[in-house]
Residue, then its C-alpha position, 0 to 999 in steps of 0.5 A: x537481477x532487478x525486476x523491471x516491473x516491480x517498482x512503485x509508481x510516483x516519486x520512488x519509481x525506478x529507485x526502489x527496485x525488487x530482486x528478480x525471482x532467481x536472483x540472489x544476494x550473497x551473504x558470504x564469501x564464495x569458496x570452492x567446494x573441493x577441499x584439495x582445491x588450489x588457491x585461486x592465485x596459483x590456479x591463475x598462474x598455472x593457466x598463463x597469468x604473469x605475476x605482477x602487483x600483489x601477486x608478485x613477491x614483495x608486490x613490486x613487479x610491474x606488468x608489461x603495458x601490453x598485458x591486461x590486468x588480472x584482478x581478484x576482488x580488486x587486487x591485481x594478481x598479474x597480467x595476460x594478453x587479451x587472447x590469454x584472458x579470454x581463454x582463461x575466462x572460458x577455462x574458469x567457466x568450465x571449472x565453475x560448473x563441475x560436479x565439485x568445482x575447484x573454484x567457487x561456483x558463484x565467482x564472477x568472471x568478468x572479461x572486458x575485451x579491449x577496443x570497445x569505446x566507452x567500456x570499462x577498463x579492459x582486463x579480467x576481473x574476478x569477484x568472490x566476496x559477499x554482498x554481490x548479486x548473482x543469477x543462474x543461466x544455462x551454459x550451452x557448452x555443458x548444459x549446466x547451470x552457471x551463476x553469473x554476476x552483473x559486470x560480466x553479464x554485459x560482455x556475454x552473449x546470452x540468448x533469451x529464446x531458442x530463436x535468439x541463438x546464434x551458433x558459434x556466438x551465443x554461449x549461454x541461454x536464459x533458463x526461463x524468460x520469466x526469471x527477470x520478473x520478481x515473484x509478485x510480477x510472476x503471479x500476473x497471468x499474461x503480463x507480457x500482453x499488458x501495457x507495462x505501467x499496469x503490471x507495475x500497478x498490479x505489483x503494488x496492489x498484489x501486496x494490498x489484497x485482503x487474502x489468507x495471511x495465515x492458517x494459525x489465525x487463532x494463535x496470531x498476535x498481529x496488530x492488524x490482519x486482513x482476512x478474506x472469508x471466501x477465497x478461491x484458487x484462480x482458474x488461470x495460474x502461472x507456473x510460479x503460482x503452483x511452484x510457490x504454493x500460492x494456492x495455500x494462501x489465496x487472495x481473491x475470488x473468481x468472478x464472472x465479468x460482463x464487459x458492458x456499460x450499464x445504468x451509468x453507475x460504472x463510470x470512471x472505473x466504478x464497477x457494479x456488483x451483483x447483490x445476489x453475489x454479495x448475499x452468497x458471500x462474494x468478497x466478504x472479509x474481516x479485520x483482526x485488531x489486537x490490543x496489548x495490555x501491560x499491567x505495569x504501564x497501567x499501574x504507573x499511569x494510575x498510581x496503583x501499588x498492585x494492579x490486577x484485572x478486575x470487574x468490580x467497582x464500588x457499585x458492584x460488578x462492571x457490566x459486560x465484563x467477566x470476573x477476570x476483567x475482560x468481555x467473553x469471547x464472541x461478545x459484541x462491543x459497541x462504542x463506549x463499551x468496556x474492553x478491560x478493567x484494571x484495579x488496585x488490589x492494595x487499595x480501594x477506589x474505582x478501577x481504570x476502565x478502557x473503552x472501545x473507542x471506534x464507532x464501528x462495532x466489533x466482536x471479541x475474537x479471543x482474550x489471552x493472558x500472558x505470564x506465568x502460573x501465579x496471579x502475580x506473574x500475569x503482567x500482560x494480556x492480549x485482546x483480539x477484536x474481529x471487525x466484519x468488513x463485507x463490501x460496501x459502496x466505495x470499497x476498492x477492488x482490482x483484477x490482476x492486471x492493474x484494473x482497479x475500481x470502486x464498488x459503486x452499487x449493489x444491483x439486484x440480481x433480478x435486474x442484471x442481464x443474463x446469458x442464454x444459459x441463465x448465468x448472471x455476471x457477478x461484476x459489470x465492467x465498463x468497456x472504457x477501461x480497456x482502450x487506453x489501458x491496453x490490458x489485453x492480458x485481462x481479456x485473454x484471462x477472461x477467455x482462458x478462465x471461461x474455457x477452463x471452467x467449462x473443461x474443468x482444469x486450470x489454465x496456464x497463464x505464464x508470461x511468454x508462454x505464447x509467442x507471436x512467432x510460435x505455433x499458436x497465439x493465445x487467442x486461438x488456443x483458448x478460442x478453440x477450447x471455447x468453441x469445443x465447449x459450445x461457446x463463441x470462439x472469441x468469448x462473446x455471448x448474447x445477453x438478455x436484459x434483466x428488466x425487460x427480458x429482451x435480447x440486447x442488440x449486441x453480443x457482449x464479452x463475458x468471461x471469468x476473472x480473478x478479482x482481488x479485494x484490496x484493503x482500502x475501504x471506505x469505512x477506514x477513510x470517510x471523514x465527516x464534520x459539521x461542527x467539532x473541536x477547534x484549535x484553542x489559539x486560532x479557533x479554527x477546526x483541527x485536522x485529523x480524521x480520528x479527532x473529528x477534524x476537518x479537511x483543509x481547503x487550501x490556497x489552490x482550492x481557494x483559487x479554483x473556487x475563485x475562478x468559478x466565481x463561487x464567492x458565496x461558497x468560498x465565504x462559507x468555507x473560509x469564514x462561517x465554517x471555520x473561525x467566524x468571530x464577532x469583534x467590536x471596533x471603534x469607528x473613530x480611532x479605527x482600533x480593534x483592541x481598545x473597544x471593551x465592556x464594563x458594567x453599566x451602573x444605569x442598566x444594572x440598577x434594580x438587579x439583585x446582588x446575585x444577578x449583578x455578579x452572575x449576569x451583569x449588564x454591560x455597556x460597550x466603550x472604546x478605551x481610547x482617552x480621545x474617544x471617551x471624551x468624544x463619547x456623549x454618554x457615560x452610562x450607555x453604549x458608545x455609538x461609534x463601537x460597532x460589531x464586525x464579523x471577521x475571521x478570528x485569526x485576523x484578530x489574533x494577528x492584530x494581537x501579535x503585531x501589537x505585542x511587537x509594538x505595531x498598531x493596526x488601524x481599521x478604516x470603518x465606513 
């Protein structure tokens, strides 16, 4: 009923589950298809159930202690012996799979036999209400499909494969072993040969791919859409892939992969991409962003009586805007360029001009006016921008086996290794990604897609199609096809160095893998700050990528720097780059709040009136009466008042404590 692989990793793992492929939740009460079908209670009584509880007149008859309860949707209808309950359950199952069944086809028939320690209370429990999960299985006696529920499943003998059948005991069989997986889990080829967590990762990443979200992109009005510009159909597909027409919405590209460690740019799950493949359009993509404009909102914000789209201001026409107040379709907009302008038809003044705020350049895809035929009806507009997003260093990629990695470098094709037939791989994959992850399905996919590309057909990568006890294992099946095409049985080939032209000492595993480009791009995530906006209260940098904020160096990072002895680095991070402040403190009284400044009459002498007002020459003093008496000068600086470098939040703390009548004294030496 619930997919074992399609669940998030981390906190909600196992708590957030997804429905299996053929499982369904009933949204309505199950009813019999035949109009002349007798009521379920009458049918049970005719099959040998003794009236009791709600099934008896007045609901007062008590069943014998030797009989098991028979319930419909939680109501006790009567009782029957254990043998009768088993017979009734078998009879009801036969009635469920009739051509026009006399009982609801999705009714759950749960017979719980007595004598099982720790099992639910024995009895025959029937369920017909909504909000139940059901799934189809094969009823072996009739060869028809029967829908079963979760309670009865635990007390039935259901075989998965043909070799699991025990004659005389097994009553049902799975229609397909892959029915237990969800739709997304079913799209992973050879998932039965992968380590389970990798299939879980793929179920999450399959939903993050840049693919083909829709065919009617010109008419779509989504806030954000990710589109892959050069998609392909995978060479290795599962039966569900074609059954659900996933080829009409492809979300990846077939890439030639060579498994080798090369140049060191492929460490820690990074991958090297062939620049020639990039130039040919590998994984090129685009983002569509839509901006919705409501004239009423702008009018309310700006105080306009009659808001209209316009490109006129007091100085003439606004540059880069058409007469309708919008840029033309296909125009490139950069940061600060106008996107639209709204003016007041009833009064003068400059219009409100909305500007492109992103640092990234965009192109106007289309402009839509939403409303009626007359200008007064046009209250809304929609502006769609297109952002080109070709792969750059740091963008995330993944195969269909949970093997995720980032692009580390675009390597020139002339320096990439090549095969005897002149094929240069699109991606160099580090071999250290296989041993601990145990994604054998990806290795088999490389063989399968390679042989499929040689012979010109799609390969079947449905899970459980190849079984260890079957006629042939997957490696032999695809290995023979490779051998027939003139390649090595196991997919290895000698490669030549692109730099020296010499043959490499070891044969390398090379094949074709369907690669997905994920929507986690470095352009959306990079955060840089030297100086920028600060919090007015604490004078520390604000947070937030959009606002030009910084990244917090917290307590655990501080501990890490301390453990490395990087004291100067920590001083730089926590003081100089944060809220470095020069405060004046009195060495006599140790007060941080009493030191102040006032205009020095001696130093101001000779200044003009304007200079004395705008640039007065100040002297430092401590306002503490005892310190003023101890000070030897009335016109110059107090020698006991010294500048101190400190974090501004410390000064803020001193002020906060002073507000609560707590004075802090500094011991300055």
